[in-house]
C-alpha positions as CSV (number, residue, x, y, z in Angstrom):
1,M,88.3,129.1,199.3
2,S,85.2,128.3,201.4
3,P,81.7,129.6,200.5
4,P,80.7,132.8,202.3
5,R,79.0,132.4,205.6
6,Y,75.9,134.4,206.1
7,L,74.3,135.3,209.4
8,A,70.9,133.8,210.1
9,P,68.2,136.4,209.6
10,T,67.3,138.1,212.8
11,R,63.7,138.4,213.8
12,I,62.6,141.9,214.2
13,R,60.3,142.6,217.1
14,T,57.7,145.1,216.5
15,S,56.1,147.2,219.2
16,V,52.8,147.3,217.4
17,P,50.4,144.6,218.5
18,S,48.7,142.4,215.9
19,P,45.3,143.8,214.7
20,T,42.2,142.6,216.5
21,P,39.5,141.2,214.3
22,M,36.4,143.5,214.2
23,A,34.1,140.9,215.6
24,D,36.4,140.4,218.7
25,A,36.6,144.2,219.2
26,L,32.8,144.5,219.0
27,R,32.3,141.8,221.7
28,A,35.1,143.1,224.0
29,H,33.7,146.6,224.4
30,E,30.2,147.2,225.9
31,G,29.4,150.2,223.8
32,L,30.6,148.5,220.6
33,A,28.7,145.4,221.5
34,R,25.5,147.3,221.7
35,L,26.3,149.0,218.4
36,G,26.9,145.6,216.8
37,E,23.6,144.4,218.0
38,R,21.8,147.4,216.6
39,L,23.5,147.0,213.3
40,E,22.4,143.3,213.1
41,A,18.9,144.3,214.1
42,S,18.8,146.9,211.3
43,R,20.0,144.3,208.8
44,R,17.4,141.8,210.0
45,R,14.6,144.3,209.4
46,L,15.9,144.9,205.9
47,R,15.8,141.1,205.2
48,V,12.2,141.1,206.5
49,I,11.0,143.8,204.1
50,A,13.2,142.9,201.1
51,P,10.6,140.6,199.4
52,A,8.1,143.5,199.3
53,L,10.5,145.8,197.5
54,P,9.7,145.8,193.7
55,G,12.3,145.0,191.1
56,T,15.7,146.6,191.4
57,L,14.6,149.0,194.2
58,M,16.5,146.8,196.7
59,A,19.8,147.9,195.1
60,S,19.1,151.5,196.0
61,V,18.1,150.8,199.7
62,Q,20.4,150.3,202.7
63,P,19.6,149.7,206.3
64,G,20.0,152.7,208.4
65,P,20.1,153.5,212.1
66,L,17.8,151.8,214.5
67,D,16.8,153.8,217.6
68,E,14.0,154.2,220.1
69,D,12.0,156.4,217.7
70,G,12.1,153.9,214.8
71,W,14.2,152.6,212.0
72,S,15.7,154.5,209.0
73,L,16.1,153.3,205.5
74,L,18.8,155.1,203.5
75,V,18.0,155.5,199.8
76,A,20.1,156.6,196.8
77,N,17.8,159.3,195.4
78,A,14.5,161.2,195.8
79,A,12.7,158.9,193.3
80,V,13.5,155.9,195.4
81,A,12.4,157.8,198.6
82,A,9.1,158.7,197.0
83,K,8.4,155.1,196.0
84,L,9.3,153.8,199.4
85,R,7.0,156.3,201.1
86,H,4.1,154.8,199.1
87,L,5.1,151.4,200.4
88,L,5.6,152.3,204.1
89,P,2.2,151.0,205.3
90,R,3.0,147.6,203.8
91,L,6.6,147.5,205.0
92,E,5.5,148.5,208.6
93,A,2.9,145.7,208.5
94,L,5.5,143.2,207.5
95,L,7.8,144.2,210.3
96,A,4.8,144.0,212.8
97,Q,4.0,140.5,211.5
98,A,7.7,139.5,212.2
99,G,7.5,140.9,215.7
100,L,9.6,144.0,214.9
101,P,7.1,146.8,215.2
102,G,8.1,150.4,214.8
103,R,8.0,153.4,212.5
104,I,10.1,153.5,209.3
105,R,11.8,156.7,208.2
106,V,13.1,157.2,204.7
107,K,16.3,159.3,204.4
108,L,18.5,160.2,201.5
109,A,22.0,158.7,201.9
110,Q,24.7,161.3,202.1
111,K,27.4,161.0,199.4
């Protein structure tokens, strides 16, 4: 008796295209490209002010939206917001020194 013969596995063709990496999608679409640039600008501003944030305050702060009116910092709670509001003149001065002038808004992050 001969060993059983199996059919070679058939390749299944899917109609779903392979996923596009996020960076490629951001570059390919004009509106998404502008959004990506604004996100990076917001992160850059946070890197500029990070050395001026005391202790563990940095863990409670996230970069927020950047628009023509200014830049928002998203904070975890009201205590962090109050502390940041005291630091705003110093933080805005750091941004101005780095060539990134503008007003900073402090907002509570939505949960």
